[in-house]
Backbone as a printed PyTorch tensor [residue, N CA C, xyz], in Angstrom:
tensor([[[  0.8170,  -1.1940,   0.0000],
         [  0.0000,   0.0000,   0.0000],
         [  0.8600,   1.2560,   0.0000]],

        [[  1.9130,   1.2590,   0.8160],
         [  2.7250,   2.4640,   0.9250],
         [  3.6090,   2.6780,  -0.2920]],

        [[  3.9270,   1.6190,  -1.0310],
         [  4.7270,   1.8130,  -2.2340],
         [  3.9370,   2.5530,  -3.3060]],

        [[  2.6250,   2.4480,  -3.2810],
         [  1.8030,   3.2100,  -4.2170],
         [  1.8060,   4.6880,  -3.8650]],

        [[  1.8010,   4.9980,  -2.5710],
         [  1.8420,   6.3960,  -2.1450],
         [  3.2010,   7.0240,  -2.3960]],

        [[  4.2420,   6.1900,  -2.3720],
         [  5.5870,   6.7010,  -2.5910],
         [  5.7410,   7.2890,  -3.9940]],

        [[  5.0350,   6.7190,  -4.9660],
         [  5.1090,   7.2220,  -6.3350],
         [  4.4950,   8.6080,  -6.4560]],

        [[  3.5420,   8.9350,  -5.6230],
         [  2.8290,  10.1980,  -5.7330],
         [  3.4050,  11.2920,  -4.8360]],

        [[  4.4650,  11.0070,  -4.1270],
         [  5.0410,  11.9900,  -3.2090],
         [  5.5110,  13.2450,  -3.9410]],

        [[  6.1290,  13.0680,  -5.0990],
         [  6.6170,  14.2220,  -5.8540],
         [  5.4520,  15.0540,  -6.3940]],

        [[  4.3940,  14.4020,  -6.8290],
         [  3.2170,  15.1270,  -7.3130],
         [  2.5760,  15.9380,  -6.1890]],

        [[  2.5130,  15.3420,  -5.0030],
         [  1.9660,  16.0480,  -3.8570],
         [  2.8450,  17.2430,  -3.4790]],

        [[  4.1490,  17.0670,  -3.5810],
         [  5.0600,  18.1780,  -3.2810],
         [  4.8380,  19.3350,  -4.2480]],

        [[  4.6770,  19.0360,  -5.5340],
         [  4.4070,  20.0980,  -6.5080],
         [  3.0710,  20.7760,  -6.2280]],

        [[  2.0640,  20.0280,  -5.8360],
         [  0.7610,  20.6190,  -5.5190],
         [  0.8690,  21.5370,  -4.3050]],

        [[  1.6190,  21.1250,  -3.2770],
         [  1.7790,  21.9680,  -2.1010],
         [  2.6170,  23.2130,  -2.3980]],

        [[  3.5590,  23.1100,  -3.3190],
         [  4.3100,  24.2940,  -3.7470],
         [  3.3780,  25.2690,  -4.4580]],

        [[  2.4690,  24.7600,  -5.2660],
         [  1.4990,  25.6240,  -5.9420],
         [  0.5810,  26.3040,  -4.9270]],

        [[  0.1540,  25.5750,  -3.9160],
         [ -0.6680,  26.1730,  -2.8550],
         [  0.1070,  27.2670,  -2.1360]],

        [[  1.3900,  27.0380,  -1.8890],
         [  2.2200,  28.0380,  -1.2200],
         [  2.3440,  29.3010,  -2.0630]],

        [[  2.5150,  29.1440,  -3.3560],
         [  2.5960,  30.3190,  -4.2340],
         [  1.2790,  31.0890,  -4.2160]],

        [[  0.1610,  30.3740,  -4.2330],
         [ -1.1420,  31.0410,  -4.1680],
         [ -1.3250,  31.7850,  -2.8410]],

        [[ -0.8620,  31.1890,  -1.7440],
         [ -0.9580,  31.8660,  -0.4480],
         [ -0.0960,  33.1230,  -0.4160]],

        [[  1.0930,  33.0540,  -0.9960],
         [  1.9430,  34.2440,  -1.0760],
         [  1.2720,  35.3380,  -1.9010]],

        [[  0.7020,  34.9630,  -3.0260],
         [  0.0180,  35.9520,  -3.8610],
         [ -1.1740,  36.5610,  -3.1300]],

        [[ -1.9070,  35.7310,  -2.3980],
         [ -3.0390,  36.2450,  -1.6250],
         [ -2.5580,  37.2250,  -0.5590]],

        [[ -1.4670,  36.8830,   0.1030],
         [ -0.9340,  37.7610,   1.1450],
         [ -0.4630,  39.0900,   0.5570]],

        [[  0.1150,  39.0480,  -0.6190],
         [  0.6280,  40.2770,  -1.2350],
         [ -0.5110,  41.1550,  -1.7420]],

        [[ -1.4300,  40.5620,  -2.4890],
         [ -2.4530,  41.3740,  -3.1450],
         [ -3.5960,  41.7970,  -2.2280]],

        [[ -3.8030,  41.0990,  -1.1280],
         [ -4.8870,  41.4730,  -0.2250],
         [ -4.3680,  42.0080,   1.0960]],

        [[ -3.1110,  42.4140,   1.1360],
         [ -2.5000,  42.8870,   2.3850],
         [ -3.1740,  44.1570,   2.8950]],

        [[ -3.6320,  45.0040,   2.0080],
         [ -4.2640,  46.2490,   2.4440],
         [ -5.6730,  46.0290,   2.9970]],

        [[ -6.2970,  44.9080,   2.6620],
         [ -7.6740,  44.6580,   3.0850],
         [ -7.7890,  43.6560,   4.2290]],

        [[ -6.7160,  42.9320,   4.5280],
         [ -6.7550,  41.9120,   5.5750],
         [ -6.0240,  42.4170,   6.8100]],

        [[ -6.3940,  41.9060,   7.9820],
         [ -5.6240,  42.2240,   9.1900],
         [ -4.2010,  41.6710,   9.0850]],

        [[ -3.3040,  42.2820,   9.8330],
         [ -1.8990,  41.8960,   9.7750],
         [ -1.6970,  40.4360,  10.1630]],

        [[ -2.4620,  39.9480,  11.1180],
         [ -2.3120,  38.5550,  11.5420],
         [ -2.6580,  37.5920,  10.4140]],

        [[ -3.6460,  37.9250,   9.6010],
         [ -3.9960,  37.0530,   8.4720],
         [ -2.9200,  37.0800,   7.4000]],

        [[ -2.3590,  38.2500,   7.1500],
         [ -1.2800,  38.3530,   6.1700],
         [ -0.0720,  37.5470,   6.6410]],

        [[  0.2810,  37.6830,   7.9200],
         [  1.3970,  36.9200,   8.4590],
         [  1.1080,  35.4240,   8.4560]],

        [[ -0.1260,  35.0510,   8.7350],
         [ -0.4910,  33.6390,   8.7060],
         [ -0.3170,  33.0670,   7.3050]],

        [[ -0.8400,  33.7570,   6.3000],
         [ -0.6990,  33.2770,   4.9230],
         [  0.7650,  33.1880,   4.5150]],

        [[  1.5290,  34.2210,   4.8180],
         [  2.9380,  34.2370,   4.4170],
         [  3.7480,  33.1640,   5.1490]],

        [[  3.4820,  32.9710,   6.4260],
         [  4.2620,  31.9780,   7.1680],
         [  3.8810,  30.5460,   6.7840]],

        [[  2.6010,  30.2970,   6.5300],
         [  2.2050,  28.9640,   6.0600],
         [  2.8210,  28.6960,   4.6900]],

        [[  2.8030,  29.6980,   3.8280],
         [  3.3810,  29.5240,   2.4930],
         [  4.8840,  29.2570,   2.5640]],

        [[  5.6020,  30.0060,   3.3750],
         [  7.0410,  29.7790,   3.4610],
         [  7.3640,  28.4480,   4.1310]],

        [[  6.5310,  28.0300,   5.0770],
         [  6.7350,  26.7220,   5.6870],
         [  6.4930,  25.6050,   4.6760]],

        [[  5.4610,  25.7430,   3.8670],
         [  5.2040,  24.7530,   2.8260],
         [  6.3400,  24.6960,   1.8120]],

        [[  6.8520,  25.8500,   1.4400],
         [  7.9640,  25.8720,   0.4880],
         [  9.2130,  25.2410,   1.0880]],

        [[  9.5120,  25.5760,   2.3410],
         [ 10.7080,  25.0170,   2.9760],
         [ 10.5980,  23.5090,   3.1450]],

        [[  9.4020,  22.9970,   3.2660],
         [  9.2110,  21.5500,   3.4400],
         [  9.2380,  20.8090,   2.1130]],

        [[  8.7090,  21.4170,   1.0450],
         [  8.4940,  20.6690,  -0.1920],
         [  9.4830,  20.9550,  -1.3090]],

        [[ 10.1180,  22.1050,  -1.3070],
         [ 11.0940,  22.3860,  -2.3620],
         [ 12.2700,  21.4110,  -2.3070]],

        [[ 12.8240,  21.0860,  -1.1220],
         [ 13.9140,  20.0990,  -1.1220],
         [ 13.4980,  18.7040,  -1.5990]],

        [[ 12.2210,  18.4110,  -1.6280],
         [ 11.7660,  17.1080,  -2.1240],
         [ 11.8160,  17.0150,  -3.6410]],

        [[ 11.7390,  18.1600,  -4.3250],
         [ 11.7010,  18.1250,  -5.7860],
         [ 13.0080,  18.5790,  -6.4240]],

        [[ 13.8700,  19.2570,  -5.6840],
         [ 15.1870,  19.6120,  -6.2140],
         [ 16.2460,  19.1090,  -5.2400]],

        [[ 17.4140,  18.8660,  -5.7560],
         [ 18.5080,  18.3950,  -4.9230],
         [ 19.2300,  19.5830,  -4.2950]],

        [[ 19.2350,  19.6210,  -2.9890],
         [ 19.9680,  20.6430,  -2.2590],
         [ 21.2280,  20.0290,  -1.6730]],

        [[ 22.3080,  20.8010,  -1.6420],
         [ 23.4970,  20.2890,  -0.9620],
         [ 23.2050,  20.0750,   0.5240]],

        [[ 23.9100,  19.1530,   1.1270],
         [ 23.6810,  18.8080,   2.5330],
         [ 23.9070,  19.9910,   3.4690]],

        [[ 24.7520,  20.9350,   3.0650],
         [ 25.0180,  22.0780,   3.9330],
         [ 23.8020,  22.9830,   4.0780]],

        [[ 22.8250,  22.8650,   3.1900],
         [ 21.6150,  23.6780,   3.2730],
         [ 20.4580,  22.9580,   3.9510]],

        [[ 20.6200,  21.7070,   4.2720],
         [ 19.5170,  20.9350,   4.8470],
         [ 19.1160,  21.4650,   6.2200]],

        [[ 20.0620,  21.7130,   7.0890],
         [ 19.7380,  22.1930,   8.4300],
         [ 19.1320,  23.6020,   8.4110]],

        [[ 19.6970,  24.5710,   7.6630],
         [ 19.0550,  25.8980,   7.6270],
         [ 17.6270,  25.8760,   7.0690]],

        [[ 17.3830,  25.0500,   6.0720],
         [ 16.0270,  24.9570,   5.5130],
         [ 15.0790,  24.3800,   6.5430]],

        [[ 15.5390,  23.3910,   7.3010],
         [ 14.7130,  22.7960,   8.3620],
         [ 14.4170,  23.8190,   9.4580]],

        [[ 15.4050,  24.6480,   9.7990],
         [ 15.1890,  25.7080,  10.8000],
         [ 14.1810,  26.7380,  10.3050]],

        [[ 14.2660,  27.0910,   9.0410],
         [ 13.3010,  28.0380,   8.4590],
         [ 11.9050,  27.4410,   8.5040]],

        [[ 11.7900,  26.1780,   8.1710],
         [ 10.4790,  25.5220,   8.2020],
         [  9.8820,  25.5390,   9.6050]],

        [[ 10.6830,  25.1870,  10.5910],
         [ 10.1760,  25.1620,  11.9670],
         [  9.8080,  26.5530,  12.4590]],

        [[ 10.6340,  27.5530,  12.1590],
         [ 10.3490,  28.9100,  12.6070],
         [  9.0640,  29.4390,  11.9850]],

        [[  8.9060,  29.2730,  10.6770],
         [  7.7060,  29.7900,  10.0240],
         [  6.4570,  29.0180,  10.4470]],

        [[  6.6090,  27.7310,  10.7480],
         [  5.4730,  26.9760,  11.2690],
         [  5.0830,  27.5080,  12.6480]],

        [[  6.0500,  27.8460,  13.4700],
         [  5.7650,  28.4400,  14.7820],
         [  5.0730,  29.7870,  14.6580]],

        [[  5.5300,  30.6070,  13.7140],
         [  4.8840,  31.9000,  13.4740],
         [  3.4440,  31.6860,  13.0140]],

        [[  3.2230,  30.6880,  12.1740],
         [  1.8690,  30.3970,  11.7040],
         [  0.9640,  29.9870,  12.8600]],

        [[  1.4760,  29.1920,  13.7790],
         [  0.6760,  28.7830,  14.9380],
         [  0.3390,  29.9810,  15.8050]],

        [[  1.2990,  30.8670,  16.0420],
         [  1.0470,  32.0600,  16.8470],
         [  0.0090,  32.9560,  16.1790]],

        [[  0.1200,  33.1490,  14.8650],
         [ -0.8620,  33.9680,  14.1460],
         [ -2.2420,  33.3290,  14.1680]],

        [[ -2.3020,  32.0240,  14.0460],
         [ -3.5920,  31.3320,  14.0930],
         [ -4.2450,  31.4970,  15.4570]],

        [[ -3.4760,  31.3610,  16.5190],
         [ -4.0150,  31.5470,  17.8730],
         [ -4.4680,  32.9930,  18.0680]],

        [[ -3.6850,  33.9510,  17.5470],
         [ -4.0730,  35.3550,  17.6480],
         [ -5.4000,  35.6190,  16.9250]],

        [[ -5.5550,  35.0210,  15.7620],
         [ -6.8150,  35.1900,  15.0230],
         [ -7.9890,  34.5410,  15.7720]],

        [[ -7.7580,  33.3820,  16.3450],
         [ -8.8180,  32.7260,  17.1260],
         [ -9.2280,  33.5720,  18.3230]],

        [[ -8.2430,  34.0760,  19.0490],
         [ -8.5570,  34.9170,  20.2190],
         [ -9.2640,  36.1950,  19.8180]],

        [[ -8.8640,  36.7520,  18.6850],
         [ -9.4940,  37.9850,  18.2050],
         [-10.9710,  37.7310,  17.8540]],

        [[-11.2420,  36.5930,  17.2330],
         [-12.6210,  36.2770,  16.8570],
         [-13.4730,  35.8980,  18.0680]],

        [[-12.8470,  35.2940,  19.0820],
         [-13.6090,  34.9110,  20.2700],
         [-14.0240,  36.1370,  21.0830]],

        [[-13.1380,  37.1170,  21.1670],
         [-13.4420,  38.2950,  21.9920],
         [-13.9550,  39.4750,  21.1910]],

        [[-14.2140,  39.2930,  19.9300],
         [-14.7360,  40.3960,  19.1250],
         [-16.2640,  40.3710,  19.0830]]])
């Protein structure tokens, strides 16, 4: 069963890269109309998706593996903080 999913891993990575590009475009073009937390959420989720999936489709030298992993973790943390901020804002608004 898992060998069938292994064949589609690269396709899924390309799809998630496309989603990340769309999130970046949304953050850029709707920045004036959205709250800052939503813009940061979109941008951080997009950069986390890119940091996770770009190394799956292109070969990176080993010296870049750790910095890319750190970027992924940091942007994922920022996304969680922005998501919690948005939840709290909606609960008390």
